[in-house]
Phi, psi and omega in degrees: 000128174268121182278152178270348178202132171255124179251117179264136159293163182259294185292119180091346179249311176264314179242142185276062189261344186299315178301316179296310184298314184287331174297315181286326178295314179300317181294319182289318177298319178297317178301327182273004178095017177239080186308124184218128175272164176303316181297321178293323178296316176300314183296317190266331192237350182300126181086003184272149163285161184300326182298332179292324177298312178301315183297317183291319179297317179296317180297320186277328188242344185076007182245142177270144174289155182302153181300330181263016183305311183298317182295316181294314180300313182295323178299318179293317182292317181295324176296320177293322177302314182300326182275324197230344192292138177230157171290153175299133183304126176092351186287330178297323177298323177295315180296322176299318180295317179297316179297317181296325182272354180073027180267120179296148179211162177204179176238138177228107192238146172293339181287164179288164176301321180297316180299316179298312183297316180299312180298319181289322179296314183296323185267353182084004180283353179298336178289345181260345186228100172280175186301329181289351180252008187244124180229139185233157174300340175298338184279347186229169182284327184232135176275182176301138021270005173296151182279356191306316184295315180293321178294321176299314180299314180298317180298315180294329180272356175074034183234137177292143182307320183290351177258010181252151169231137184251139175251115188226155176232008180235148176302321180297320180292321177297317178300318181296317181295316178298317179296333178279354180078026181252153169290152182215139173246138185255129180267117189259019181300322181244342187249129178303141185304323183295337179280348178249029187299337180287347180287145179292325178218156180236151174213150185248349184219139182301337177296343180269351193280311188308316180297341177280346188252332186236000000 
């Protein structure tokens, strides 16, 4: 099947940001009195929109995170991006293949537009994603695992959901893609395969991805 649109998750799929983000998230939550390990941050928050972090902390502790939590966290993460962020190994080759084959693609991320732009600028991926190809959970009312973001991206790109394939590395993202009625492939570089069981196919290296898409 030749798909009419490939939708990429951003963090962990296009840019290798999950280790950096979750290291800083765990440290900041711990600093605020909510002890969190790196492994727990990956388990609970990987692929989440920011509102989910607030919701889970409130649900578990009865305490709200500070009003400036998002701003402080993003400032720390963006500083780390400037120093350390790299594109996911092999993803540029995938984008080259899609462009050569004429397959439309976009990104639909739980992260903010600013986070996406900063990550793409630092890694050089901005040359592959103009504004018309970038969609954020900020654009919709509910982030992943709700299907809203993927459905919004497909609608804006003019493609029916059943003609889309999503590339995801988080359980929340896989759930969202399935709920949107889209095919999904799961990237297992950081996530155990069993946690992405809802994906139609799994891959562990970007070198395996292009044949799944075109």
